[in-house]
TORMAR-977209 format. One record per residue (C-alpha): residue in one letter; x, y, z; residue number from 0. Coordinates in nm, 2 decimals. Layout:
// residues N
+-----+--------+--------+--------+-----+
| res |     xx |     yy |     zz |   n |
+-----+--------+--------+--------+-----+
|   A |      X |      Y |      Z | NUM |
...
+-----+--------+--------+--------+-----+
END
This chain:
// residues 327
+-----+--------+--------+--------+-----+
| res |     xx |     yy |     zz |   n |
+-----+--------+--------+--------+-----+
|   X |  -0.01 |  -0.01 |   0.00 |   0 |
|   X |   0.12 |   0.33 |  -0.11 |   1 |
|   X |   0.24 |   0.56 |   0.22 |   2 |
|   X |   0.03 |   0.85 |   0.30 |   3 |
|   X |   0.20 |   1.19 |   0.22 |   4 |
|   X |   0.12 |   1.48 |   0.43 |   5 |
|   X |   0.27 |   1.84 |   0.40 |   6 |
|   X |   0.22 |   2.03 |   0.72 |   7 |
|   X |   0.14 |   2.38 |   0.72 |   8 |
|   X |   0.45 |   2.59 |   0.79 |   9 |
|   X |   0.47 |   2.97 |   0.87 |  10 |
|   X |   0.64 |   3.18 |   0.62 |  11 |
|   X |   0.98 |   3.38 |   0.68 |  12 |
|   X |   0.80 |   3.69 |   0.53 |  13 |
|   X |   0.52 |   3.90 |   0.70 |  14 |
|   X |   0.18 |   3.95 |   0.57 |  15 |
|   X |   0.26 |   4.28 |   0.46 |  16 |
|   X |   0.55 |   4.15 |   0.28 |  17 |
|   X |   0.33 |   3.89 |   0.12 |  18 |
|   X |   0.08 |   4.15 |   0.02 |  19 |
|   X |   0.37 |   4.35 |  -0.14 |  20 |
|   X |   0.47 |   4.05 |  -0.33 |  21 |
|   X |   0.13 |   3.99 |  -0.46 |  22 |
|   X |   0.11 |   4.35 |  -0.58 |  23 |
|   X |   0.46 |   4.33 |  -0.73 |  24 |
|   X |   0.35 |   4.03 |  -0.96 |  25 |
|   X |  -0.01 |   4.18 |  -1.04 |  26 |
|   X |  -0.20 |   3.90 |  -0.83 |  27 |
|   X |  -0.52 |   4.00 |  -0.67 |  28 |
|   X |  -0.58 |   3.89 |  -0.32 |  29 |
|   X |  -0.93 |   3.96 |  -0.31 |  30 |
|   X |  -1.13 |   3.66 |  -0.23 |  31 |
|   X |  -0.82 |   3.46 |  -0.23 |  32 |
|   X |  -0.81 |   3.08 |  -0.15 |  33 |
|   X |  -0.50 |   2.86 |  -0.18 |  34 |
|   X |  -0.62 |   2.63 |  -0.46 |  35 |
|   X |  -0.49 |   2.50 |  -0.80 |  36 |
|   X |  -0.63 |   2.78 |  -1.02 |  37 |
|   X |  -0.46 |   3.04 |  -0.79 |  38 |
|   X |  -0.12 |   2.84 |  -0.77 |  39 |
|   X |  -0.11 |   2.82 |  -1.15 |  40 |
|   X |  -0.16 |   3.19 |  -1.18 |  41 |
|   X |   0.09 |   3.29 |  -0.91 |  42 |
|   X |   0.33 |   3.06 |  -1.07 |  43 |
|   X |   0.30 |   3.22 |  -1.41 |  44 |
|   X |   0.30 |   3.59 |  -1.29 |  45 |
|   X |   0.62 |   3.50 |  -1.09 |  46 |
|   X |   0.77 |   3.38 |  -1.43 |  47 |
|   X |   0.69 |   3.68 |  -1.62 |  48 |
|   X |   0.77 |   3.94 |  -1.33 |  49 |
|   X |   1.11 |   3.81 |  -1.23 |  50 |
|   X |   1.39 |   3.71 |  -1.46 |  51 |
|   X |   1.62 |   3.41 |  -1.44 |  52 |
|   X |   1.96 |   3.57 |  -1.42 |  53 |
|   X |   2.30 |   3.58 |  -1.24 |  54 |
|   X |   2.41 |   3.93 |  -1.26 |  55 |
|   X |   2.47 |   3.92 |  -0.90 |  56 |
|   X |   2.74 |   3.67 |  -0.94 |  57 |
|   X |   2.93 |   3.91 |  -1.17 |  58 |
|   X |   2.85 |   4.25 |  -1.03 |  59 |
|   X |   2.86 |   4.20 |  -0.63 |  60 |
|   X |   3.17 |   4.27 |  -0.46 |  61 |
|   X |   3.22 |   3.91 |  -0.37 |  62 |
|   X |   3.08 |   3.74 |  -0.67 |  63 |
|   X |   2.86 |   3.51 |  -0.47 |  64 |
|   X |   2.50 |   3.46 |  -0.55 |  65 |
|   X |   2.30 |   3.59 |  -0.24 |  66 |
|   X |   1.96 |   3.40 |  -0.19 |  67 |
|   X |   1.88 |   3.49 |   0.16 |  68 |
|   X |   1.52 |   3.58 |   0.21 |  69 |
|   X |   1.61 |   3.95 |   0.28 |  70 |
|   X |   1.82 |   4.00 |  -0.02 |  71 |
|   X |   1.57 |   3.83 |  -0.24 |  72 |
|   X |   1.28 |   4.03 |  -0.09 |  73 |
|   X |   1.47 |   4.36 |  -0.12 |  74 |
|   X |   1.60 |   4.30 |  -0.47 |  75 |
|   X |   1.32 |   4.13 |  -0.64 |  76 |
|   X |   1.00 |   4.29 |  -0.45 |  77 |
|   X |   1.12 |   4.63 |  -0.33 |  78 |
|   X |   1.39 |   4.77 |  -0.55 |  79 |
|   X |   1.26 |   4.57 |  -0.85 |  80 |
|   X |   1.63 |   4.52 |  -0.97 |  81 |
|   X |   1.60 |   4.16 |  -1.11 |  82 |
|   X |   1.56 |   3.81 |  -1.04 |  83 |
|   X |   1.78 |   3.52 |  -0.93 |  84 |
|   X |   1.89 |   3.16 |  -1.01 |  85 |
|   X |   1.69 |   2.87 |  -0.93 |  86 |
|   X |   1.74 |   2.88 |  -0.54 |  87 |
|   X |   1.64 |   3.23 |  -0.53 |  88 |
|   X |   1.34 |   3.22 |  -0.75 |  89 |
|   X |   1.19 |   2.91 |  -0.61 |  90 |
|   X |   1.30 |   3.02 |  -0.27 |  91 |
|   X |   1.11 |   3.36 |  -0.27 |  92 |
|   X |   0.80 |   3.17 |  -0.42 |  93 |
|   X |   0.83 |   2.90 |  -0.16 |  94 |
|   X |   0.81 |   3.15 |   0.12 |  95 |
|   X |   0.53 |   3.36 |  -0.05 |  96 |
|   X |   0.33 |   3.04 |  -0.11 |  97 |
|   X |   0.35 |   2.96 |   0.28 |  98 |
|   X |   0.26 |   3.31 |   0.36 |  99 |
|   X |  -0.05 |   3.26 |   0.15 | 100 |
|   X |  -0.17 |   2.94 |   0.31 | 101 |
|   X |  -0.04 |   2.69 |   0.09 | 102 |
|   X |   0.14 |   2.36 |   0.21 | 103 |
|   X |   0.48 |   2.36 |   0.05 | 104 |
|   X |   0.82 |   2.22 |   0.09 | 105 |
|   X |   1.15 |   2.27 |  -0.12 | 106 |
|   X |   1.34 |   1.97 |  -0.26 | 107 |
|   X |   1.64 |   1.93 |  -0.46 | 108 |
|   X |   1.75 |   1.77 |  -0.77 | 109 |
|   X |   2.03 |   1.70 |  -1.04 | 110 |
|   X |   2.04 |   1.88 |  -1.37 | 111 |
|   X |   2.11 |   1.68 |  -1.68 | 112 |
|   X |   2.38 |   1.83 |  -1.88 | 113 |
|   X |   2.35 |   1.60 |  -2.18 | 114 |
|   X |   1.98 |   1.57 |  -2.26 | 115 |
|   X |   2.04 |   1.47 |  -2.62 | 116 |
|   X |   2.05 |   1.19 |  -2.71 | 117 |
|   X |   1.85 |   0.97 |  -2.47 | 118 |
|   X |   1.95 |   0.79 |  -2.22 | 119 |
|   X |   2.06 |   1.07 |  -2.03 | 120 |
|   X |   2.34 |   0.98 |  -1.81 | 121 |
|   X |   2.55 |   1.31 |  -1.74 | 122 |
|   X |   2.38 |   1.45 |  -1.41 | 123 |
|   X |   2.56 |   1.73 |  -1.22 | 124 |
|   X |   2.62 |   1.74 |  -0.83 | 125 |
|   X |   2.29 |   1.84 |  -0.66 | 126 |
|   X |   2.23 |   2.20 |  -0.73 | 127 |
|   X |   1.88 |   2.25 |  -0.87 | 128 |
|   X |   1.59 |   2.31 |  -0.63 | 129 |
|   X |   1.20 |   2.32 |  -0.66 | 130 |
|   X |   0.87 |   2.32 |  -0.49 | 131 |
|   X |   0.62 |   2.04 |  -0.41 | 132 |
|   X |   0.28 |   2.18 |  -0.31 | 133 |
|   X |  -0.01 |   1.98 |  -0.15 | 134 |
|   X |  -0.36 |   2.09 |  -0.22 | 135 |
|   X |  -0.70 |   2.03 |  -0.03 | 136 |
|   X |  -0.94 |   1.88 |  -0.04 | 137 |
|   X |  -0.76 |   1.56 |  -0.18 | 138 |
|   X |  -0.41 |   1.61 |  -0.07 | 139 |
|   X |  -0.29 |   1.61 |  -0.42 | 140 |
|   X |   0.07 |   1.69 |  -0.48 | 141 |
|   X |   0.20 |   1.93 |  -0.75 | 142 |
|   X |   0.56 |   2.01 |  -0.88 | 143 |
|   X |   0.62 |   2.38 |  -0.90 | 144 |
|   X |   0.94 |   2.50 |  -1.06 | 145 |
|   X |   1.03 |   2.87 |  -1.15 | 146 |
|   X |   1.38 |   2.83 |  -1.17 | 147 |
|   X |   1.47 |   2.61 |  -1.45 | 148 |
|   X |   1.52 |   2.86 |  -1.72 | 149 |
|   X |   1.42 |   2.84 |  -2.08 | 150 |
|   X |   1.26 |   2.50 |  -2.10 | 151 |
|   X |   1.12 |   2.48 |  -1.76 | 152 |
|   X |   0.74 |   2.42 |  -1.68 | 153 |
|   X |   0.51 |   2.73 |  -1.67 | 154 |
|   X |   0.25 |   2.57 |  -1.47 | 155 |
|   X |   0.22 |   2.32 |  -1.19 | 156 |
|   X |   0.28 |   1.95 |  -1.27 | 157 |
|   X |   0.06 |   1.68 |  -1.09 | 158 |
|   X |   0.30 |   1.43 |  -0.92 | 159 |
|   X |   0.17 |   1.15 |  -1.13 | 160 |
|   X |   0.38 |   0.95 |  -1.35 | 161 |
|   X |   0.33 |   1.02 |  -1.72 | 162 |
|   X |   0.17 |   1.34 |  -1.67 | 163 |
|   X |   0.21 |   1.59 |  -1.96 | 164 |
|   X |   0.15 |   1.94 |  -1.93 | 165 |
|   X |   0.15 |   2.22 |  -2.19 | 166 |
|   X |   0.47 |   2.43 |  -2.21 | 167 |
|   X |   0.52 |   2.79 |  -2.27 | 168 |
|   X |   0.40 |   2.80 |  -2.63 | 169 |
|   X |   0.24 |   2.54 |  -2.83 | 170 |
|   X |   0.33 |   2.27 |  -2.91 | 171 |
|   X |   0.59 |   2.29 |  -2.62 | 172 |
|   X |   0.52 |   2.03 |  -2.35 | 173 |
|   X |   0.67 |   1.91 |  -2.02 | 174 |
|   X |   0.66 |   1.55 |  -1.88 | 175 |
|   X |   0.68 |   1.40 |  -1.55 | 176 |
|   X |   0.79 |   1.03 |  -1.51 | 177 |
|   X |   0.97 |   0.80 |  -1.26 | 178 |
|   X |   1.33 |   0.75 |  -1.31 | 179 |
|   X |   1.62 |   0.53 |  -1.22 | 180 |
|   X |   1.97 |   0.67 |  -1.23 | 181 |
|   X |   2.18 |   0.46 |  -1.44 | 182 |
|   X |   2.45 |   0.47 |  -1.21 | 183 |
|   X |   2.25 |   0.41 |  -0.89 | 184 |
|   X |   2.34 |   0.08 |  -0.69 | 185 |
|   X |   2.03 |   0.13 |  -0.47 | 186 |
|   X |   1.71 |  -0.03 |  -0.67 | 187 |
|   X |   1.36 |   0.02 |  -0.53 | 188 |
|   X |   1.05 |  -0.17 |  -0.59 | 189 |
|   X |   0.74 |   0.04 |  -0.57 | 190 |
|   X |   0.38 |   0.08 |  -0.72 | 191 |
|   X |   0.33 |   0.36 |  -0.94 | 192 |
|   X |   0.13 |   0.55 |  -0.69 | 193 |
|   X |   0.42 |   0.54 |  -0.43 | 194 |
|   X |   0.55 |   0.90 |  -0.48 | 195 |
|   X |   0.81 |   0.89 |  -0.21 | 196 |
|   X |   1.03 |   0.58 |  -0.30 | 197 |
|   X |   1.26 |   0.66 |  -0.60 | 198 |
|   X |   1.35 |   0.94 |  -0.84 | 199 |
|   X |   1.11 |   1.16 |  -1.07 | 200 |
|   X |   1.24 |   1.30 |  -1.40 | 201 |
|   X |   1.12 |   1.62 |  -1.56 | 202 |
|   X |   1.17 |   1.62 |  -1.95 | 203 |
|   X |   1.08 |   1.88 |  -2.23 | 204 |
|   X |   1.01 |   1.85 |  -2.59 | 205 |
|   X |   0.88 |   2.09 |  -2.86 | 206 |
|   X |   0.73 |   1.87 |  -3.15 | 207 |
|   X |   0.83 |   1.99 |  -3.50 | 208 |
|   X |   1.17 |   2.12 |  -3.38 | 209 |
|   X |   1.25 |   1.89 |  -3.10 | 210 |
|   X |   1.05 |   1.57 |  -3.11 | 211 |
|   X |   1.19 |   1.36 |  -2.86 | 212 |
|   X |   1.17 |   1.40 |  -2.47 | 213 |
|   X |   1.49 |   1.52 |  -2.32 | 214 |
|   X |   1.52 |   1.48 |  -1.95 | 215 |
|   X |   1.60 |   1.83 |  -1.79 | 216 |
|   X |   1.65 |   1.73 |  -1.43 | 217 |
|   X |   1.57 |   1.45 |  -1.17 | 218 |
|   X |   1.45 |   1.49 |  -0.80 | 219 |
|   X |   1.31 |   1.29 |  -0.52 | 220 |
|   X |   1.09 |   1.38 |  -0.22 | 221 |
|   X |   1.35 |   1.45 |   0.03 | 222 |
|   X |   1.26 |   1.78 |   0.19 | 223 |
|   X |   1.53 |   2.03 |   0.26 | 224 |
|   X |   1.43 |   2.10 |   0.60 | 225 |
|   X |   1.67 |   2.37 |   0.69 | 226 |
|   X |   1.52 |   2.66 |   0.54 | 227 |
|   X |   1.66 |   2.89 |   0.39 | 228 |
|   X |   2.01 |   2.77 |   0.48 | 229 |
|   X |   2.01 |   2.47 |   0.26 | 230 |
|   X |   1.95 |   2.66 |  -0.06 | 231 |
|   X |   2.17 |   2.96 |   0.06 | 232 |
|   X |   2.46 |   2.69 |   0.07 | 233 |
|   X |   2.36 |   2.55 |  -0.27 | 234 |
|   X |   2.40 |   2.92 |  -0.42 | 235 |
|   X |   2.72 |   2.98 |  -0.27 | 236 |
|   X |   2.86 |   2.64 |  -0.38 | 237 |
|   X |   2.72 |   2.69 |  -0.75 | 238 |
|   X |   2.90 |   3.04 |  -0.74 | 239 |
|   X |   3.24 |   2.88 |  -0.67 | 240 |
|   X |   3.25 |   2.50 |  -0.76 | 241 |
|   X |   3.41 |   2.41 |  -1.09 | 242 |
|   X |   3.29 |   2.39 |  -1.35 | 243 |
|   X |   3.15 |   2.74 |  -1.29 | 244 |
|   X |   2.85 |   2.72 |  -1.52 | 245 |
|   X |   2.72 |   3.05 |  -1.41 | 246 |
|   X |   2.99 |   3.23 |  -1.24 | 247 |
|   X |   3.19 |   3.23 |  -1.58 | 248 |
|   X |   2.89 |   3.31 |  -1.80 | 249 |
|   X |   2.62 |   3.57 |  -1.82 | 250 |
|   X |   2.28 |   3.43 |  -1.82 | 251 |
|   X |   1.92 |   3.60 |  -1.82 | 252 |
|   X |   1.59 |   3.48 |  -1.93 | 253 |
|   X |   1.26 |   3.66 |  -1.92 | 254 |
|   X |   0.93 |   3.52 |  -1.99 | 255 |
|   X |   0.65 |   3.73 |  -2.15 | 256 |
|   X |   0.30 |   3.69 |  -2.26 | 257 |
|   X |   0.22 |   3.70 |  -2.63 | 258 |
|   X |  -0.08 |   3.92 |  -2.70 | 259 |
|   X |  -0.16 |   3.91 |  -2.35 | 260 |
|   X |  -0.27 |   3.54 |  -2.37 | 261 |
|   X |  -0.15 |   3.34 |  -2.06 | 262 |
|   X |  -0.17 |   3.01 |  -2.27 | 263 |
|   X |   0.12 |   3.16 |  -2.51 | 264 |
|   X |   0.45 |   3.24 |  -2.32 | 265 |
|   X |   0.77 |   3.34 |  -2.50 | 266 |
|   X |   1.11 |   3.40 |  -2.37 | 267 |
|   X |   1.41 |   3.65 |  -2.44 | 268 |
|   X |   1.73 |   3.53 |  -2.33 | 269 |
|   X |   2.09 |   3.64 |  -2.30 | 270 |
|   X |   2.38 |   3.40 |  -2.31 | 271 |
|   X |   2.74 |   3.51 |  -2.35 | 272 |
|   X |   2.73 |   3.81 |  -2.59 | 273 |
|   X |   2.40 |   3.74 |  -2.77 | 274 |
|   X |   2.04 |   3.79 |  -2.68 | 275 |
|   X |   1.75 |   3.57 |  -2.85 | 276 |
|   X |   1.37 |   3.55 |  -2.87 | 277 |
|   X |   1.24 |   3.22 |  -2.83 | 278 |
|   X |   0.87 |   3.12 |  -2.91 | 279 |
|   X |   0.80 |   2.76 |  -2.89 | 280 |
|   X |   1.11 |   2.55 |  -3.00 | 281 |
|   X |   1.24 |   2.84 |  -3.21 | 282 |
|   X |   1.50 |   3.08 |  -3.13 | 283 |
|   X |   1.59 |   3.40 |  -3.33 | 284 |
|   X |   1.89 |   3.61 |  -3.27 | 285 |
|   X |   1.79 |   3.97 |  -3.14 | 286 |
|   X |   2.11 |   4.16 |  -3.05 | 287 |
|   X |   2.49 |   4.10 |  -3.02 | 288 |
|   X |   2.66 |   4.26 |  -2.74 | 289 |
|   X |   2.99 |   4.44 |  -2.81 | 290 |
|   X |   3.08 |   4.61 |  -2.47 | 291 |
|   X |   2.97 |   4.56 |  -2.10 | 292 |
|   X |   2.83 |   4.88 |  -2.10 | 293 |
|   X |   2.59 |   4.78 |  -2.38 | 294 |
|   X |   2.52 |   4.46 |  -2.20 | 295 |
|   X |   2.39 |   4.65 |  -1.88 | 296 |
|   X |   2.18 |   4.87 |  -2.13 | 297 |
|   X |   2.01 |   4.55 |  -2.28 | 298 |
|   X |   1.96 |   4.40 |  -1.95 | 299 |
|   X |   1.76 |   4.69 |  -1.83 | 300 |
|   X |   1.55 |   4.74 |  -2.14 | 301 |
|   X |   1.49 |   4.38 |  -2.24 | 302 |
|   X |   1.50 |   4.20 |  -1.90 | 303 |
|   X |   1.40 |   4.47 |  -1.64 | 304 |
|   X |   1.75 |   4.41 |  -1.45 | 305 |
|   X |   1.89 |   4.72 |  -1.30 | 306 |
|   X |   2.27 |   4.73 |  -1.22 | 307 |
|   X |   2.43 |   5.03 |  -1.05 | 308 |
|   X |   2.73 |   5.21 |  -1.13 | 309 |
|   X |   2.90 |   5.04 |  -0.82 | 310 |
|   X |   2.80 |   4.71 |  -0.94 | 311 |
|   X |   2.90 |   4.77 |  -1.29 | 312 |
|   X |   3.28 |   4.84 |  -1.14 | 313 |
|   X |   3.26 |   4.51 |  -0.95 | 314 |
|   X |   3.26 |   4.32 |  -1.28 | 315 |
|   X |   3.64 |   4.39 |  -1.33 | 316 |
|   X |   3.68 |   4.12 |  -1.07 | 317 |
|   X |   3.46 |   3.86 |  -1.22 | 318 |
|   X |   3.58 |   3.56 |  -1.40 | 319 |
|   X |   3.60 |   3.52 |  -1.79 | 320 |
|   X |   3.38 |   3.82 |  -1.89 | 321 |
|   X |   3.48 |   3.96 |  -2.24 | 322 |
|   X |   3.46 |   4.32 |  -2.37 | 323 |
|   X |   3.57 |   4.64 |  -2.20 | 324 |
|   X |   3.37 |   4.89 |  -1.99 | 325 |
|   X |   3.31 |   5.21 |  -2.18 | 326 |
+-----+--------+--------+--------+-----+
END
C-alpha cells in the first residue's frame, strides 16, 4: 500500500505585509483569495513573467557570490525591482510567499542533466537545483512547481503522477513528469506507480516539430530540504565557486513574456554570452549582439528589467572570464 503523504503547514519567513507587497509586485489580486490550484497556477505564471532568471549578482556583487537569503531576495526582487535570481532564489522566494498565502509547500533538490540529447541521459551534475512540492486540499494532491529551471522549465504546476504531460510555454511545447532510475544507482527500489516517495522523478521537455523526442532536464526525489533557507543558500554559494563554474563564468538572463496578453502563450527572451535571442516555442531567433559591457547593462535594463548600479558595474572587473571592455 502506498504511504500517505502529508505536508504540514509552515509559517513563512515573510510577514503578511511582505506577502501582500509581493502579490502587488506580480500583479496578483488577493481579493477573495483561496489557496487552490487555479490560484497556484496563476501565481506561478505571474512570478515567471515578473522576475527574470538571471545571475548578474554573481558578476556584479563585491564578492561574486549569489545571495539567496530571504532578506536579499525580497529587497532586490520586490522592493527595489532590480532583477531576479537563479533557481534557489526564484523558487526560494516563491516557496516562502506560497507559505505566507496558506499553501502547504516544501522545497526539494535535484540534479540537472547536462547532456539531454540523445537519450538515455546519463550526465547529471552534483545536486544544485531546487524546486517546490505543493499539497492541495481537499484531496491532498501533490504538484511540482518550478520557476527556476530556465528556458525549458514548466510554466504551470505538474501533478505528481508518472506520465503526466502539461503544456509548455507556447504550443506545441510540453513538459513531462515520469519515474526515473539513475543509471549509476546501486540502490534499486520496488514500488507501485502511486508510491510517490520511493525513487526518483524526471522532468522532461519537448517541442514537436523542432525537437520531437523527450529530453530529460533534471531529476529529483521527495526528500525535503528542512533547513530553510540555509540549505538553498549553501547551494547558491557552492554554485558560485565550485568548478565547473557554469554560471560564475557566463552571463545568463531569461525573461518570460505573454504573447498578445494570452496566458496560454508564453515566450522568452534570453541572454547567453554576448548574444540575446527571442524564443517562441522551440524556435529561437537572434536579437542582438553585445559589443561592450556597458551595452550589456543597457540591454539587461531594457529587455530584461534588470537594474545594475554604477558601483555594481565596477565590480565586474573582478569577475571571471567576462569579455569586452567597460566604456
